[in-house]
A tleap script that builds the chain and sets N, CA, C and O, in Angstrom:
source leaprc.protein.ff14SB
mol = sequence {
  NMET GLY LYS ALA SER THR SER LEU SER LYS
  ARG LEU HIE VAL PHE VAL SER GLY ARG VAL
  GLN GLY VAL PHE PHE ARG ASN TYR THR ARG
  SER LYS ALA LEU GLU LEU GLY VAL THR GLY
  TRP VAL ARG ASN ARG ARG ASP GLY ARG VAL
  GLU VAL THR ALA GLU GLY TYR GLN GLU ASP
  LEU GLU ALA LEU LEU LYS TRP LEU HIE THR
  GLY SER PRO GLU ALA ASP VAL ALA GLY ILE
  GLU SER SER TRP GLY ALA ALA THR GLY GLU
  TYR ASP ALA PHE GLU MET LEU TRP THR CGLU
}
set mol.1.N position { 143.896 256.605 87.691 }
set mol.1.CA position { 143.993 255.290 87.080 }
set mol.1.C position { 142.621 254.831 86.607 }
set mol.1.O position { 141.643 254.917 87.349 }
set mol.2.N position { 142.553 254.360 85.415 }
set mol.2.CA position { 141.292 253.885 84.875 }
set mol.2.C position { 141.084 252.419 85.165 }
set mol.2.O position { 141.958 251.744 85.709 }
set mol.3.N position { 139.926 251.942 84.798 }
set mol.3.CA position { 139.598 250.540 85.049 }
set mol.3.C position { 140.502 249.602 84.274 }
set mol.3.O position { 140.719 248.469 84.703 }
set mol.4.N position { 141.030 250.041 83.152 }
set mol.4.CA position { 141.899 249.178 82.356 }
set mol.4.C position { 143.147 248.784 83.136 }
set mol.4.O position { 143.748 247.744 82.867 }
set mol.5.N position { 143.536 249.614 84.100 }
set mol.5.CA position { 144.741 249.311 84.872 }
set mol.5.C position { 144.430 248.543 86.152 }
set mol.5.O position { 145.330 248.274 86.947 }
set mol.6.N position { 143.187 248.195 86.351 }
set mol.6.CA position { 142.778 247.505 87.571 }
set mol.6.C position { 142.335 246.096 87.237 }
set mol.6.O position { 141.707 245.867 86.204 }
set mol.7.N position { 142.655 245.158 88.096 }
set mol.7.CA position { 142.289 243.776 87.850 }
set mol.7.C position { 140.935 243.458 88.464 }
set mol.7.O position { 140.558 244.022 89.491 }
set mol.8.N position { 140.217 242.560 87.833 }
set mol.8.CA position { 138.913 242.110 88.322 }
set mol.8.C position { 139.123 241.001 89.342 }
set mol.8.O position { 138.595 239.901 89.177 }
set mol.9.N position { 139.870 241.271 90.370 }
set mol.9.CA position { 140.230 240.189 91.275 }
set mol.9.C position { 139.777 240.425 92.707 }
set mol.9.O position { 140.322 239.828 93.635 }
set mol.10.N position { 138.795 241.284 92.894 }
set mol.10.CA position { 138.379 241.606 94.261 }
set mol.10.C position { 136.989 241.061 94.556 }
set mol.10.O position { 136.112 240.997 93.694 }
set mol.11.N position { 136.832 240.669 95.822 }
set mol.11.CA position { 135.532 240.213 96.327 }
set mol.11.C position { 135.299 240.938 97.641 }
set mol.11.O position { 136.183 240.991 98.496 }
set mol.12.N position { 134.126 241.487 97.794 }
set mol.12.CA position { 133.744 242.212 98.997 }
set mol.12.C position { 132.584 241.482 99.657 }
set mol.12.O position { 131.598 241.143 99.001 }
set mol.13.N position { 132.708 241.244 100.957 }
set mol.13.CA position { 131.627 240.608 101.716 }
set mol.13.C position { 131.270 241.558 102.855 }
set mol.13.O position { 132.143 241.994 103.605 }
set mol.14.N position { 129.977 241.878 102.979 }
set mol.14.CA position { 129.541 242.904 103.931 }
set mol.14.C position { 128.307 242.447 104.694 }
set mol.14.O position { 127.401 241.833 104.131 }
set mol.15.N position { 128.288 242.760 105.993 }
set mol.15.CA position { 127.087 242.648 106.815 }
set mol.15.C position { 126.707 244.060 107.213 }
set mol.15.O position { 127.534 244.807 107.736 }
set mol.16.N position { 125.453 244.429 106.964 }
set mol.16.CA position { 124.956 245.763 107.295 }
set mol.16.C position { 123.912 245.609 108.396 }
set mol.16.O position { 122.963 244.838 108.252 }
set mol.17.N position { 124.085 246.337 109.489 }
set mol.17.CA position { 123.127 246.257 110.597 }
set mol.17.C position { 122.432 247.594 110.792 }
set mol.17.O position { 122.881 248.629 110.300 }
set mol.18.N position { 121.329 247.546 111.521 }
set mol.18.CA position { 120.506 248.730 111.757 }
set mol.18.C position { 119.107 248.473 111.246 }
set mol.18.O position { 118.667 247.326 111.172 }
set mol.19.N position { 118.403 249.537 110.892 }
set mol.19.CA position { 117.066 249.388 110.293 }
set mol.19.C position { 117.280 249.240 108.794 }
set mol.19.O position { 117.225 250.211 108.038 }
set mol.20.N position { 117.527 247.994 108.381 }
set mol.20.CA position { 117.882 247.724 106.986 }
set mol.20.C position { 116.974 246.685 106.326 }
set mol.20.O position { 117.174 246.338 105.162 }
set mol.21.N position { 115.990 246.192 107.055 }
set mol.21.CA position { 115.010 245.297 106.454 }
set mol.21.C position { 113.660 245.985 106.465 }
set mol.21.O position { 113.327 246.717 107.397 }
set mol.22.N position { 112.879 245.739 105.408 }
set mol.22.CA position { 111.568 246.367 105.293 }
set mol.22.C position { 111.646 247.803 104.805 }
set mol.22.O position { 110.670 248.547 104.895 }
set mol.23.N position { 112.815 248.198 104.285 }
set mol.23.CA position { 113.005 249.577 103.802 }
set mol.23.C position { 113.590 249.566 102.384 }
set mol.23.O position { 114.239 250.525 101.967 }
set mol.24.N position { 113.357 248.481 101.654 }
set mol.24.CA position { 113.816 248.316 100.268 }
set mol.24.C position { 115.340 248.362 100.125 }
set mol.24.O position { 115.859 248.713 99.066 }
set mol.25.N position { 116.048 248.006 101.198 }
set mol.25.CA position { 117.509 248.040 101.176 }
set mol.25.C position { 118.071 247.121 100.093 }
set mol.25.O position { 118.990 247.501 99.367 }
set mol.26.N position { 117.520 245.914 99.986 }
set mol.26.CA position { 118.008 244.975 98.967 }
set mol.26.C position { 117.792 245.518 97.560 }
set mol.26.O position { 118.680 245.431 96.713 }
set mol.27.N position { 116.604 246.083 97.313 }
set mol.27.CA position { 116.302 246.626 95.982 }
set mol.27.C position { 117.284 247.733 95.606 }
set mol.27.O position { 117.837 247.736 94.506 }
set mol.28.N position { 117.492 248.663 96.521 }
set mol.28.CA position { 118.405 249.767 96.254 }
set mol.28.C position { 119.839 249.277 96.100 }
set mol.28.O position { 120.588 249.798 95.274 }
set mol.29.N position { 120.226 248.275 96.894 }
set mol.29.CA position { 121.578 247.725 96.788 }
set mol.29.C position { 121.779 247.094 95.421 }
set mol.29.O position { 122.820 247.284 94.791 }
set mol.30.N position { 120.790 246.346 94.961 }
set mol.30.CA position { 120.889 245.721 93.635 }
set mol.30.C position { 121.002 246.794 92.560 }
set mol.30.O position { 121.823 246.669 91.652 }
set mol.31.N position { 120.199 247.836 92.646 }
set mol.31.CA position { 120.263 248.920 91.662 }
set mol.31.C position { 121.636 249.579 91.649 }
set mol.31.O position { 122.185 249.857 90.583 }
set mol.32.N position { 122.194 249.830 92.837 }
set mol.32.CA position { 123.519 250.457 92.923 }
set mol.32.C position { 124.576 249.522 92.353 }
set mol.32.O position { 125.464 249.973 91.629 }
set mol.33.N position { 124.499 248.237 92.660 }
set mol.33.CA position { 125.463 247.271 92.137 }
set mol.33.C position { 125.398 247.206 90.616 }
set mol.33.O position { 126.434 247.159 89.951 }
set mol.34.N position { 124.186 247.202 90.062 }
set mol.34.CA position { 124.035 247.185 88.608 }
set mol.34.C position { 124.608 248.455 87.992 }
set mol.34.O position { 125.261 248.402 86.950 }
set mol.35.N position { 124.370 249.581 88.625 }
set mol.35.CA position { 124.913 250.858 88.156 }
set mol.35.C position { 126.449 250.819 88.122 }
set mol.35.O position { 127.075 251.352 87.206 }
set mol.36.N position { 127.037 250.183 89.132 }
set mol.36.CA position { 128.496 250.110 89.231 }
set mol.36.C position { 129.095 248.972 88.401 }
set mol.36.O position { 130.307 248.931 88.189 }
set mol.37.N position { 128.261 248.059 87.937 }
set mol.37.CA position { 128.744 246.958 87.115 }
set mol.37.C position { 129.394 245.828 87.895 }
set mol.37.O position { 130.240 245.111 87.361 }
set mol.38.N position { 129.002 245.662 89.168 }
set mol.38.CA position { 129.553 244.555 89.955 }
set mol.38.C position { 128.570 243.389 89.955 }
set mol.38.O position { 127.379 243.567 89.703 }
set mol.39.N position { 129.080 242.204 90.240 }
set mol.39.CA position { 128.253 241.003 90.287 }
set mol.39.C position { 128.191 240.490 91.718 }
set mol.39.O position { 128.992 240.890 92.562 }
set mol.40.N position { 127.239 239.604 91.989 }
set mol.40.CA position { 127.119 239.024 93.320 }
set mol.40.C position { 125.673 238.927 93.756 }
set mol.40.O position { 124.788 238.630 92.953 }
set mol.41.N position { 125.437 239.182 95.050 }
set mol.41.CA position { 124.076 239.059 95.582 }
set mol.41.C position { 123.911 239.861 96.873 }
set mol.41.O position { 124.882 240.265 97.514 }
set mol.42.N position { 122.643 240.074 97.227 }
set mol.42.CA position { 122.256 240.714 98.492 }
set mol.42.C position { 121.089 239.915 99.064 }
set mol.42.O position { 120.217 239.461 98.322 }
set mol.43.N position { 121.076 239.747 100.390 }
set mol.43.CA position { 119.957 239.037 101.021 }
set mol.43.C position { 119.756 239.539 102.444 }
set mol.43.O position { 120.676 240.054 103.080 }
set mol.44.N position { 118.521 239.374 102.926 }
set mol.44.CA position { 118.217 239.617 104.328 }
set mol.44.C position { 118.677 238.411 105.130 }
set mol.44.O position { 118.675 237.283 104.637 }
set mol.45.N position { 119.069 238.663 106.371 }
set mol.45.CA position { 119.430 237.577 107.284 }
set mol.45.C position { 118.390 237.510 108.401 }
set mol.45.O position { 117.751 238.509 108.731 }
set mol.46.N position { 118.235 236.342 108.963 }
set mol.46.CA position { 117.256 236.161 110.038 }
set mol.46.C position { 117.555 237.021 111.258 }
set mol.46.O position { 116.651 237.340 112.030 }
set mol.47.N position { 118.822 237.398 111.437 }
set mol.47.CA position { 119.201 238.217 112.598 }
set mol.47.C position { 118.940 239.712 112.400 }
set mol.47.O position { 119.301 240.524 113.252 }
set mol.48.N position { 118.311 240.076 111.276 }
set mol.48.CA position { 117.954 241.474 111.035 }
set mol.48.C position { 118.948 242.247 110.196 }
set mol.48.O position { 118.680 243.383 109.804 }
set mol.49.N position { 120.105 241.638 109.913 }
set mol.49.CA position { 121.093 242.310 109.077 }
set mol.49.C position { 120.842 242.011 107.606 }
set mol.49.O position { 120.053 241.133 107.257 }
set mol.50.N position { 121.531 242.762 106.754 }
set mol.50.CA position { 121.561 242.486 105.320 }
set mol.50.C position { 122.978 242.042 104.990 }
set mol.50.O position { 123.947 242.623 105.478 }
set mol.51.N position { 123.096 241.011 104.162 }
set mol.51.CA position { 124.400 240.483 103.760 }
set mol.51.C position { 124.594 240.733 102.271 }
set mol.51.O position { 123.676 240.539 101.473 }
set mol.52.N position { 125.791 241.163 101.907 }
set mol.52.CA position { 126.127 241.461 100.517 }
set mol.52.C position { 127.441 240.777 100.165 }
set mol.52.O position { 128.411 240.858 100.919 }
set mol.53.N position { 127.470 240.111 99.030 }
set mol.53.CA position { 128.706 239.600 98.456 }
set mol.53.C position { 128.786 240.161 97.045 }
set mol.53.O position { 127.863 239.990 96.248 }
set mol.54.N position { 129.896 240.836 96.738 }
set mol.54.CA position { 130.036 241.462 95.430 }
set mol.54.C position { 131.447 241.271 94.904 }
set mol.54.O position { 132.413 241.226 95.666 }
set mol.55.N position { 131.548 241.158 93.575 }
set mol.55.CA position { 132.839 241.033 92.916 }
set mol.55.C position { 132.930 242.043 91.788 }
set mol.55.O position { 131.937 242.348 91.128 }
set mol.56.N position { 134.122 242.555 91.576 }
set mol.56.CA position { 134.340 243.503 90.495 }
set mol.56.C position { 135.617 244.291 90.706 }
set mol.56.O position { 136.487 243.897 91.482 }
set mol.57.N position { 135.716 245.404 90.006 }
set mol.57.CA position { 136.870 246.289 90.153 }
set mol.57.C position { 136.880 246.882 91.555 }
set mol.57.O position { 135.828 247.220 92.097 }
set mol.58.N position { 138.050 247.007 92.138 }
set mol.58.CA position { 138.151 247.498 93.510 }
set mol.58.C position { 137.480 248.861 93.690 }
set mol.58.O position { 136.779 249.074 94.679 }
set mol.59.N position { 137.685 249.783 92.751 }
set mol.59.CA position { 137.091 251.122 92.922 }
set mol.59.C position { 135.568 251.072 92.889 }
set mol.59.O position { 134.910 251.867 93.561 }
set mol.60.N position { 135.000 250.145 92.114 }
set mol.60.CA position { 133.540 249.990 92.085 }
set mol.60.C position { 133.040 249.376 93.389 }
set mol.60.O position { 132.000 249.777 93.910 }
set mol.61.N position { 133.779 248.413 93.909 }
set mol.61.CA position { 133.409 247.806 95.191 }
set mol.61.C position { 133.541 248.808 96.332 }
set mol.61.O position { 132.725 248.811 97.254 }
set mol.62.N position { 134.552 249.649 96.276 }
set mol.62.CA position { 134.699 250.694 97.293 }
set mol.62.C position { 133.542 251.677 97.236 }
set mol.62.O position { 133.071 252.148 98.271 }
set mol.63.N position { 133.078 251.990 96.017 }
set mol.63.CA position { 131.919 252.875 95.863 }
set mol.63.C position { 130.667 252.215 96.437 }
set mol.63.O position { 129.857 252.880 97.083 }
set mol.64.N position { 130.506 250.918 96.205 }
set mol.64.CA position { 129.364 250.190 96.770 }
set mol.64.C position { 129.449 250.191 98.291 }
set mol.64.O position { 128.450 250.440 98.965 }
set mol.65.N position { 130.620 249.917 98.834 }
set mol.65.CA position { 130.800 249.903 100.286 }
set mol.65.C position { 130.474 251.266 100.887 }
set mol.65.O position { 129.818 251.342 101.926 }
set mol.66.N position { 130.918 252.324 100.256 }
set mol.66.CA position { 130.605 253.682 100.731 }
set mol.66.C position { 129.088 253.909 100.708 }
set mol.66.O position { 128.527 254.471 101.648 }
set mol.67.N position { 128.436 253.473 99.634 }
set mol.67.CA position { 126.989 253.634 99.517 }
set mol.67.C position { 126.266 252.834 100.601 }
set mol.67.O position { 125.262 253.300 101.140 }
set mol.68.N position { 126.757 251.645 100.927 }
set mol.68.CA position { 126.112 250.796 101.935 }
set mol.68.C position { 126.084 251.446 103.319 }
set mol.68.O position { 125.247 251.085 104.147 }
set mol.69.N position { 126.973 252.386 103.582 }
set mol.69.CA position { 126.973 253.082 104.867 }
set mol.69.C position { 125.715 253.938 105.057 }
set mol.69.O position { 125.359 254.285 106.184 }
set mol.70.N position { 125.047 254.274 103.952 }
set mol.70.CA position { 123.797 255.037 104.010 }
set mol.70.C position { 122.622 254.179 103.572 }
set mol.70.O position { 121.598 254.124 104.253 }
set mol.71.N position { 122.771 253.508 102.434 }
set mol.71.CA position { 121.744 252.608 101.935 }
set mol.71.C position { 120.520 253.306 101.382 }
set mol.71.O position { 120.599 254.429 100.885 }
set mol.72.N position { 119.393 252.634 101.473 }
set mol.72.CA position { 118.143 253.151 100.920 }
set mol.72.C position { 117.670 254.371 101.719 }
set mol.72.O position { 118.080 254.559 102.864 }
set mol.73.N position { 116.811 255.195 101.117 }
set mol.73.CA position { 116.363 256.421 101.787 }
set mol.73.C position { 115.745 256.217 103.168 }
set mol.73.O position { 115.907 257.072 104.038 }
set mol.74.N position { 115.040 255.105 103.391 }
set mol.74.CA position { 114.378 254.870 104.670 }
set mol.74.C position { 115.237 254.084 105.661 }
set mol.74.O position { 114.832 253.877 106.805 }
set mol.75.N position { 116.411 253.650 105.230 }
set mol.75.CA position { 117.280 252.850 106.099 }
set mol.75.C position { 117.959 253.722 107.152 }
set mol.75.O position { 118.121 254.930 106.982 }
set mol.76.N position { 118.346 253.073 108.233 }
set mol.76.CA position { 119.157 253.709 109.281 }
set mol.76.C position { 120.286 252.729 109.600 }
set mol.76.O position { 120.154 251.865 110.467 }
set mol.77.N position { 121.394 252.882 108.882 }
set mol.77.CA position { 122.521 251.965 109.021 }
set mol.77.C position { 123.250 252.247 110.330 }
set mol.77.O position { 123.690 253.368 110.583 }
set mol.78.N position { 123.370 251.203 111.160 }
set mol.78.CA position { 124.040 251.344 112.454 }
set mol.78.C position { 125.471 250.822 112.414 }
set mol.78.O position { 126.319 251.275 113.183 }
set mol.79.N position { 125.743 249.872 111.525 }
set mol.79.CA position { 127.075 249.310 111.477 }
set mol.79.C position { 127.340 248.545 110.202 }
set mol.79.O position { 126.424 248.055 109.541 }
set mol.80.N position { 128.623 248.455 109.872 }
set mol.80.CA position { 129.088 247.741 108.686 }
set mol.80.C position { 130.248 246.850 109.105 }
set mol.80.O position { 131.180 247.305 109.769 }
set mol.81.N position { 130.189 245.590 108.718 }
set mol.81.CA position { 131.323 244.672 108.882 }
set mol.81.C position { 131.695 244.232 107.476 }
set mol.81.O position { 130.870 243.647 106.774 }
set mol.82.N position { 132.916 244.503 107.057 }
set mol.82.CA position { 133.305 244.135 105.699 }
set mol.82.C position { 134.623 243.393 105.687 }
set mol.82.O position { 135.468 243.572 106.564 }
set mol.83.N position { 134.784 242.555 104.674 }
set mol.83.CA position { 136.042 241.841 104.462 }
set mol.83.C position { 136.286 241.746 102.962 }
set mol.83.O position { 135.351 241.740 102.161 }
set mol.84.N position { 137.555 241.673 102.604 }
set mol.84.CA position { 137.969 241.623 101.206 }
set mol.84.C position { 138.642 240.292 100.919 }
set mol.84.O position { 139.235 239.676 101.804 }
set mol.85.N position { 138.542 239.859 99.677 }
set mol.85.CA position { 139.215 238.648 99.246 }
set mol.85.C position { 139.387 238.659 97.738 }
set mol.85.O position { 139.083 239.648 97.070 }
set mol.86.N position { 139.873 237.557 97.218 }
set mol.86.CA position { 140.033 237.397 95.775 }
set mol.86.C position { 138.701 236.977 95.166 }
set mol.86.O position { 137.956 236.198 95.761 }
set mol.87.N position { 138.410 237.489 93.990 }
set mol.87.CA position { 137.177 237.135 93.290 }
set mol.87.C position { 137.209 235.667 92.877 }
set mol.87.O position { 138.268 235.112 92.583 }
set mol.88.N position { 136.050 235.061 92.861 }
set mol.88.CA position { 135.929 233.673 92.423 }
set mol.88.C position { 135.433 233.593 90.981 }
set mol.88.O position { 135.624 232.575 90.315 }
set mol.89.N position { 134.795 234.664 90.493 }
set mol.89.CA position { 134.263 234.678 89.143 }
set mol.89.C position { 133.001 233.857 88.971 }
set mol.89.O position { 132.613 233.546 87.845 }
set mol.90.N position { 132.350 233.498 90.082 }
set mol.90.CA position { 131.190 232.609 89.997 }
set mol.90.C position { 129.877 233.319 89.680 }
set mol.90.O position { 128.866 232.651 89.463 }
set mol.91.N position { 129.860 234.639 89.645 }
set mol.91.CA position { 128.614 235.374 89.425 }
set mol.91.C position { 128.588 236.014 88.045 }
set mol.91.O position { 129.590 236.551 87.573 }
set mol.92.N position { 127.412 235.945 87.401 }
set mol.92.CA position { 127.221 236.565 86.083 }
set mol.92.C position { 126.427 237.856 86.185 }
set mol.92.O position { 126.425 238.658 85.251 }
set mol.93.N position { 125.754 238.064 87.307 }
set mol.93.CA position { 124.883 239.223 87.481 }
set mol.93.C position { 124.864 239.568 88.968 }
set mol.93.O position { 125.578 238.955 89.762 }
set mol.94.N position { 124.053 240.542 89.339 }
set mol.94.CA position { 123.863 240.853 90.756 }
set mol.94.C position { 122.413 240.533 91.094 }
set mol.94.O position { 121.487 241.111 90.524 }
set mol.95.N position { 122.229 239.610 92.023 }
set mol.95.CA position { 120.896 239.100 92.333 }
set mol.95.C position { 120.446 239.475 93.732 }
set mol.95.O position { 121.250 239.678 94.642 }
set mol.96.N position { 119.141 239.558 93.868 }
set mol.96.CA position { 118.520 239.773 95.164 }
set mol.96.C position { 117.984 238.417 95.617 }
set mol.96.O position { 117.081 237.859 94.994 }
set mol.97.N position { 118.545 237.891 96.705 }
set mol.97.CA position { 118.148 236.582 97.205 }
set mol.97.C position { 117.147 236.733 98.340 }
set mol.97.O position { 117.001 237.812 98.914 }
set mol.98.N position { 116.464 235.648 98.656 }
set mol.98.CA position { 115.552 235.635 99.788 }
set mol.98.C position { 116.363 235.501 101.067 }
set mol.98.O position { 117.579 235.314 101.029 }
set mol.99.N position { 115.690 235.597 102.178 }
set mol.99.CA position { 116.320 235.498 103.496 }
set mol.99.C position { 117.076 234.176 103.618 }
set mol.99.O position { 116.630 233.142 103.121 }
set mol.100.N position { 118.220 234.230 104.283 }
set mol.100.CA position { 119.060 233.026 104.473 }
set mol.100.C position { 118.266 231.913 105.094 }
set mol.100.O position { 118.801 230.829 105.328 }
savepdb mol mol.pdb
quit
């Protein structure tokens, strides 16, 4: 099935834990999101995790989620918490935000 048969109605929210700060995780996540054509944001959290909210085609979001399990070359991902919902359409691009 191609993208033409898929609706732009998915939203993915993810918390990534492990050694994911100070290893360019946000930069690599933004690059991967841009490559996949999804919109949203990535930010560091004060608790040491990285948070990602992305919207787009389900197969692109699934590819991003799969990539987040490994992340940047220097990262050591220990865990992923993800949830799915309906897209809100509020994002025009994929941005790297500062810490919450």
